Biotite code that builds the C-alpha atoms (Angstrom):
import biotite.structure as struc

atoms = struc.array([
    struc.Atom([-5.200, 8.380, 10.044], chain_id="A", res_id=1, res_name="MET", atom_name="CA", element="C"),
    struc.Atom([-6.875, 10.164, 12.956], chain_id="A", res_id=2, res_name="ASP", atom_name="CA", element="C"),
    struc.Atom([-10.116, 8.974, 14.576], chain_id="A", res_id=3, res_name="SER", atom_name="CA", element="C"),
    struc.Atom([-12.209, 11.536, 12.684], chain_id="A", res_id=4, res_name="SER", atom_name="CA", element="C"),
    struc.Atom([-10.975, 10.386, 9.287], chain_id="A", res_id=5, res_name="SER", atom_name="CA", element="C"),
    struc.Atom([-11.273, 6.759, 10.421], chain_id="A", res_id=6, res_name="LEU", atom_name="CA", element="C"),
    struc.Atom([-14.978, 7.344, 11.142], chain_id="A", res_id=7, res_name="ARG", atom_name="CA", element="C"),
    struc.Atom([-15.296, 8.900, 7.689], chain_id="A", res_id=8, res_name="THR", atom_name="CA", element="C"),
    struc.Atom([-13.557, 5.858, 6.209], chain_id="A", res_id=9, res_name="PHE", atom_name="CA", element="C"),
    struc.Atom([-15.992, 3.464, 7.900], chain_id="A", res_id=10, res_name="PHE", atom_name="CA", element="C"),
    struc.Atom([-18.934, 5.476, 6.609], chain_id="A", res_id=11, res_name="LYS", atom_name="CA", element="C"),
    struc.Atom([-17.619, 4.996, 3.078], chain_id="A", res_id=12, res_name="GLY", atom_name="CA", element="C"),
    struc.Atom([-16.826, 8.668, 2.483], chain_id="A", res_id=13, res_name="ASN", atom_name="CA", element="C"),
    struc.Atom([-13.497, 8.252, 0.700], chain_id="A", res_id=14, res_name="PHE", atom_name="CA", element="C"),
    struc.Atom([-12.109, 7.996, -2.789], chain_id="A", res_id=15, res_name="ASP", atom_name="CA", element="C"),
    struc.Atom([-10.004, 5.216, -4.285], chain_id="A", res_id=16, res_name="LEU", atom_name="CA", element="C"),
    struc.Atom([-6.695, 6.936, -3.513], chain_id="A", res_id=17, res_name="LYS", atom_name="CA", element="C"),
    struc.Atom([-7.637, 7.425, 0.141], chain_id="A", res_id=18, res_name="GLU", atom_name="CA", element="C"),
    struc.Atom([-8.742, 3.794, 0.238], chain_id="A", res_id=19, res_name="PHE", atom_name="CA", element="C"),
    struc.Atom([-5.377, 2.539, -1.081], chain_id="A", res_id=20, res_name="LEU", atom_name="CA", element="C"),
    struc.Atom([-3.464, 4.846, 1.255], chain_id="A", res_id=21, res_name="GLN", atom_name="CA", element="C"),
    struc.Atom([-5.427, 3.512, 4.233], chain_id="A", res_id=22, res_name="THR", atom_name="CA", element="C"),
    struc.Atom([-5.265, -0.166, 3.260], chain_id="A", res_id=23, res_name="ILE", atom_name="CA", element="C"),
    struc.Atom([-1.504, -0.090, 2.644], chain_id="A", res_id=24, res_name="TYR", atom_name="CA", element="C"),
    struc.Atom([-0.490, 2.702, 5.028], chain_id="A", res_id=25, res_name="GLY", atom_name="CA", element="C"),
    struc.Atom([0.931, 4.804, 2.201], chain_id="A", res_id=26, res_name="LEU", atom_name="CA", element="C"),
    struc.Atom([1.521, 8.524, 2.181], chain_id="A", res_id=27, res_name="ASN", atom_name="CA", element="C"),
    struc.Atom([0.788, 10.761, -0.812], chain_id="A", res_id=28, res_name="TYR", atom_name="CA", element="C"),
    struc.Atom([4.227, 10.477, -2.433], chain_id="A", res_id=29, res_name="ILE", atom_name="CA", element="C"),
    struc.Atom([4.325, 6.679, -2.028], chain_id="A", res_id=30, res_name="GLU", atom_name="CA", element="C"),
    struc.Atom([0.932, 6.370, -3.705], chain_id="A", res_id=31, res_name="LEU", atom_name="CA", element="C"),
    struc.Atom([2.047, 8.723, -6.493], chain_id="A", res_id=32, res_name="LYS", atom_name="CA", element="C"),
    struc.Atom([5.185, 6.584, -6.952], chain_id="A", res_id=33, res_name="THR", atom_name="CA", element="C"),
    struc.Atom([2.993, 3.473, -7.221], chain_id="A", res_id=34, res_name="PHE", atom_name="CA", element="C"),
    struc.Atom([0.840, 5.159, -9.877], chain_id="A", res_id=35, res_name="GLU", atom_name="CA", element="C"),
    struc.Atom([3.950, 6.045, -11.882], chain_id="A", res_id=36, res_name="ILE", atom_name="CA", element="C"),
    struc.Atom([5.415, 2.536, -11.709], chain_id="A", res_id=37, res_name="VAL", atom_name="CA", element="C"),
    struc.Atom([2.011, 1.159, -12.801], chain_id="A", res_id=38, res_name="MET", atom_name="CA", element="C"),
    struc.Atom([2.030, 3.514, -15.804], chain_id="A", res_id=39, res_name="GLN", atom_name="CA", element="C"),
    struc.Atom([5.646, 2.879, -16.800], chain_id="A", res_id=40, res_name="LEU", atom_name="CA", element="C"),
    struc.Atom([5.440, -0.927, -16.466], chain_id="A", res_id=41, res_name="LYS", atom_name="CA", element="C"),
    struc.Atom([9.231, -1.224, -15.893], chain_id="A", res_id=42, res_name="ASN", atom_name="CA", element="C"),
    struc.Atom([11.061, 1.717, -14.397], chain_id="A", res_id=43, res_name="ALA", atom_name="CA", element="C"),
    struc.Atom([14.365, 2.501, -12.775], chain_id="A", res_id=44, res_name="ASP", atom_name="CA", element="C"),
    struc.Atom([14.802, 5.098, -10.034], chain_id="A", res_id=45, res_name="VAL", atom_name="CA", element="C"),
    struc.Atom([15.759, 7.811, -12.520], chain_id="A", res_id=46, res_name="ASN", atom_name="CA", element="C"),
    struc.Atom([12.564, 7.351, -14.556], chain_id="A", res_id=47, res_name="ALA", atom_name="CA", element="C"),
    struc.Atom([10.447, 7.542, -11.399], chain_id="A", res_id=48, res_name="VAL", atom_name="CA", element="C"),
    struc.Atom([12.346, 10.624, -10.193], chain_id="A", res_id=49, res_name="MET", atom_name="CA", element="C"),
    struc.Atom([11.749, 12.328, -13.526], chain_id="A", res_id=50, res_name="GLU", atom_name="CA", element="C"),
    struc.Atom([8.005, 11.553, -13.538], chain_id="A", res_id=51, res_name="LYS", atom_name="CA", element="C"),
    struc.Atom([7.661, 12.676, -9.919], chain_id="A", res_id=52, res_name="LEU", atom_name="CA", element="C"),
    struc.Atom([9.653, 15.795, -10.749], chain_id="A", res_id=53, res_name="ASN", atom_name="CA", element="C"),
    struc.Atom([11.846, 15.067, -7.707], chain_id="A", res_id=54, res_name="ARG", atom_name="CA", element="C"),
    struc.Atom([15.609, 15.277, -7.400], chain_id="A", res_id=55, res_name="LYS", atom_name="CA", element="C"),
    struc.Atom([15.766, 13.484, -4.068], chain_id="A", res_id=56, res_name="ASP", atom_name="CA", element="C"),
    struc.Atom([16.934, 9.967, -4.953], chain_id="A", res_id=57, res_name="ARG", atom_name="CA", element="C"),
    struc.Atom([16.805, 8.892, -1.293], chain_id="A", res_id=58, res_name="VAL", atom_name="CA", element="C"),
    struc.Atom([13.113, 9.810, -1.061], chain_id="A", res_id=59, res_name="LEU", atom_name="CA", element="C"),
    struc.Atom([12.247, 7.893, -4.241], chain_id="A", res_id=60, res_name="VAL", atom_name="CA", element="C"),
    struc.Atom([14.264, 4.861, -3.105], chain_id="A", res_id=61, res_name="ASN", atom_name="CA", element="C"),
    struc.Atom([12.449, 4.972, 0.241], chain_id="A", res_id=62, res_name="ARG", atom_name="CA", element="C"),
    struc.Atom([9.079, 5.073, -1.543], chain_id="A", res_id=63, res_name="CYS", atom_name="CA", element="C"),
    struc.Atom([10.054, 2.151, -3.762], chain_id="A", res_id=64, res_name="LEU", atom_name="CA", element="C"),
    struc.Atom([11.211, 0.208, -0.692], chain_id="A", res_id=65, res_name="LYS", atom_name="CA", element="C"),
    struc.Atom([7.860, 0.797, 1.020], chain_id="A", res_id=66, res_name="THR", atom_name="CA", element="C"),
    struc.Atom([6.020, -0.340, -2.105], chain_id="A", res_id=67, res_name="LEU", atom_name="CA", element="C"),
    struc.Atom([8.249, -3.415, -2.380], chain_id="A", res_id=68, res_name="THR", atom_name="CA", element="C"),
    struc.Atom([7.696, -4.240, 1.302], chain_id="A", res_id=69, res_name="ASP", atom_name="CA", element="C"),
    struc.Atom([3.935, -3.987, 0.701], chain_id="A", res_id=70, res_name="ASN", atom_name="CA", element="C"),
    struc.Atom([4.294, -6.322, -2.301], chain_id="A", res_id=71, res_name="LYS", atom_name="CA", element="C"),
    struc.Atom([2.856, -3.686, -4.619], chain_id="A", res_id=72, res_name="LEU", atom_name="CA", element="C"),
    struc.Atom([6.067, -3.416, -6.608], chain_id="A", res_id=73, res_name="VAL", atom_name="CA", element="C"),
    struc.Atom([8.708, -5.983, -7.521], chain_id="A", res_id=74, res_name="MET", atom_name="CA", element="C"),
    struc.Atom([12.398, -5.189, -7.869], chain_id="A", res_id=75, res_name="ARG", atom_name="CA", element="C"),
    struc.Atom([14.675, -6.868, -10.393], chain_id="A", res_id=76, res_name="LYS", atom_name="CA", element="C"),
    struc.Atom([18.448, -6.484, -10.618], chain_id="A", res_id=77, res_name="LYS", atom_name="CA", element="C"),
    struc.Atom([19.510, -5.640, -14.176], chain_id="A", res_id=78, res_name="THR", atom_name="CA", element="C"),
    struc.Atom([22.839, -5.146, -15.907], chain_id="A", res_id=79, res_name="SER", atom_name="CA", element="C"),
    struc.Atom([23.936, -4.416, -19.446], chain_id="A", res_id=80, res_name="ALA", atom_name="CA", element="C"),
    struc.Atom([25.844, -7.144, -21.248], chain_id="A", res_id=81, res_name="GLU", atom_name="CA", element="C"),
    struc.Atom([29.571, -6.614, -21.227], chain_id="A", res_id=82, res_name="GLY", atom_name="CA", element="C"),
    struc.Atom([29.363, -3.696, -18.826], chain_id="A", res_id=83, res_name="LYS", atom_name="CA", element="C"),
    struc.Atom([30.152, -3.507, -15.160], chain_id="A", res_id=84, res_name="ARG", atom_name="CA", element="C"),
    struc.Atom([27.604, -2.476, -12.623], chain_id="A", res_id=85, res_name="GLY", atom_name="CA", element="C"),
    struc.Atom([23.893, -2.975, -12.278], chain_id="A", res_id=86, res_name="TYR", atom_name="CA", element="C"),
    struc.Atom([20.699, -1.140, -11.489], chain_id="A", res_id=87, res_name="TRP", atom_name="CA", element="C"),
    struc.Atom([17.267, -2.081, -10.292], chain_id="A", res_id=88, res_name="TYR", atom_name="CA", element="C"),
    struc.Atom([14.113, -2.077, -12.342], chain_id="A", res_id=89, res_name="GLU", atom_name="CA", element="C"),
    struc.Atom([10.746, -1.846, -10.650], chain_id="A", res_id=90, res_name="TYR", atom_name="CA", element="C"),
    struc.Atom([7.454, -3.182, -11.920], chain_id="A", res_id=91, res_name="SER", atom_name="CA", element="C"),
    struc.Atom([4.041, -2.993, -10.321], chain_id="A", res_id=92, res_name="ALA", atom_name="CA", element="C"),
    struc.Atom([1.802, -5.961, -9.724], chain_id="A", res_id=93, res_name="ILE", atom_name="CA", element="C"),
    struc.Atom([-1.118, -6.241, -12.116], chain_id="A", res_id=94, res_name="ASP", atom_name="CA", element="C"),
    struc.Atom([-4.574, -4.980, -11.214], chain_id="A", res_id=95, res_name="VAL", atom_name="CA", element="C"),
    struc.Atom([-5.906, -8.517, -10.683], chain_id="A", res_id=96, res_name="GLY", atom_name="CA", element="C"),
    struc.Atom([-3.207, -9.224, -8.101], chain_id="A", res_id=97, res_name="GLU", atom_name="CA", element="C"),
    struc.Atom([-3.821, -5.840, -6.468], chain_id="A", res_id=98, res_name="LEU", atom_name="CA", element="C"),
    struc.Atom([-7.517, -6.667, -6.094], chain_id="A", res_id=99, res_name="LYS", atom_name="CA", element="C"),
    struc.Atom([-6.706, -10.104, -4.649], chain_id="A", res_id=100, res_name="ARG", atom_name="CA", element="C"),
    struc.Atom([-4.278, -8.591, -2.138], chain_id="A", res_id=101, res_name="GLN", atom_name="CA", element="C"),
    struc.Atom([-6.792, -5.982, -1.031], chain_id="A", res_id=102, res_name="ILE", atom_name="CA", element="C"),
    struc.Atom([-9.553, -8.544, -0.597], chain_id="A", res_id=103, res_name="LEU", atom_name="CA", element="C"),
    struc.Atom([-7.179, -10.736, 1.452], chain_id="A", res_id=104, res_name="ASP", atom_name="CA", element="C"),
    struc.Atom([-6.238, -7.749, 3.644], chain_id="A", res_id=105, res_name="LEU", atom_name="CA", element="C"),
    struc.Atom([-9.898, -6.861, 4.158], chain_id="A", res_id=106, res_name="ILE", atom_name="CA", element="C"),
    struc.Atom([-10.739, -10.493, 4.968], chain_id="A", res_id=107, res_name="GLY", atom_name="CA", element="C"),
    struc.Atom([-7.960, -10.673, 7.557], chain_id="A", res_id=108, res_name="ASN", atom_name="CA", element="C"),
    struc.Atom([-8.982, -7.328, 9.012], chain_id="A", res_id=109, res_name="TRP", atom_name="CA", element="C"),
    struc.Atom([-12.614, -8.455, 9.217], chain_id="A", res_id=110, res_name="HIS", atom_name="CA", element="C"),
    struc.Atom([-11.640, -11.612, 11.101], chain_id="A", res_id=111, res_name="LYS", atom_name="CA", element="C"),
    struc.Atom([-9.599, -9.604, 13.612], chain_id="A", res_id=112, res_name="ILE", atom_name="CA", element="C"),
    struc.Atom([-12.349, -6.985, 13.966], chain_id="A", res_id=113, res_name="ALA", atom_name="CA", element="C"),
    struc.Atom([-14.931, -9.676, 14.775], chain_id="A", res_id=114, res_name="VAL", atom_name="CA", element="C"),
    struc.Atom([-12.580, -11.121, 17.414], chain_id="A", res_id=115, res_name="GLU", atom_name="CA", element="C"),
    struc.Atom([-12.181, -7.650, 18.966], chain_id="A", res_id=116, res_name="LYS", atom_name="CA", element="C"),
    struc.Atom([-15.954, -7.172, 19.070], chain_id="A", res_id=117, res_name="VAL", atom_name="CA", element="C"),
    struc.Atom([-16.258, -10.515, 20.867], chain_id="A", res_id=118, res_name="GLU", atom_name="CA", element="C"),
    struc.Atom([-13.728, -9.291, 23.457], chain_id="A", res_id=119, res_name="GLU", atom_name="CA", element="C"),
    struc.Atom([-16.218, -6.618, 24.520], chain_id="A", res_id=120, res_name="LEU", atom_name="CA", element="C"),
    struc.Atom([-17.977, -9.242, 26.644], chain_id="A", res_id=121, res_name="ASP", atom_name="CA", element="C"),
    struc.Atom([-14.771, -9.838, 28.599], chain_id="A", res_id=122, res_name="GLU", atom_name="CA", element="C"),
    struc.Atom([-13.971, -6.165, 28.925], chain_id="A", res_id=123, res_name="TRP", atom_name="CA", element="C"),
    struc.Atom([-17.399, -4.935, 30.007], chain_id="A", res_id=124, res_name="PHE", atom_name="CA", element="C"),
    struc.Atom([-18.879, -8.158, 31.313], chain_id="A", res_id=125, res_name="GLY", atom_name="CA", element="C"),
    struc.Atom([-21.361, -10.290, 29.476], chain_id="A", res_id=126, res_name="LYS", atom_name="CA", element="C"),
    struc.Atom([-24.768, -8.677, 29.083], chain_id="A", res_id=127, res_name="ASP", atom_name="CA", element="C"),
    struc.Atom([-27.377, -11.229, 30.061], chain_id="A", res_id=128, res_name="ASP", atom_name="CA", element="C"),
    struc.Atom([-30.288, -8.993, 29.109], chain_id="A", res_id=129, res_name="GLN", atom_name="CA", element="C"),
    struc.Atom([-32.164, -9.995, 26.000], chain_id="A", res_id=130, res_name="GLN", atom_name="CA", element="C"),
    struc.Atom([-33.801, -7.278, 23.917], chain_id="A", res_id=131, res_name="ASP", atom_name="CA", element="C"),
])
């Protein structure tokens, strides 16, 4: 996000998708992948690829990895009984958990932001003037 869009973000001029992208550092395709996994409840890579209308398995796997790293999606190893091999199923966290995560991230960010504001005294020298 560039400084212009960051100013816009702080003014509150953004939609929910932009908010989620900013909070989690997601790009458009990663956010779209998250939406699809939320809709499908349990999905393998092929189901996500089909919904995204993408043939690039590497791209979809990379998106799912980013979502897993951000704890937005969980991955479970699955296999069919009596058959060799396995695949991964992905499921999104529920909306309640998503809200909790976001509020935790905002709380942590707020704490750090306040600390950075306090560092202004050290950087510019303490202002002894009282208004």
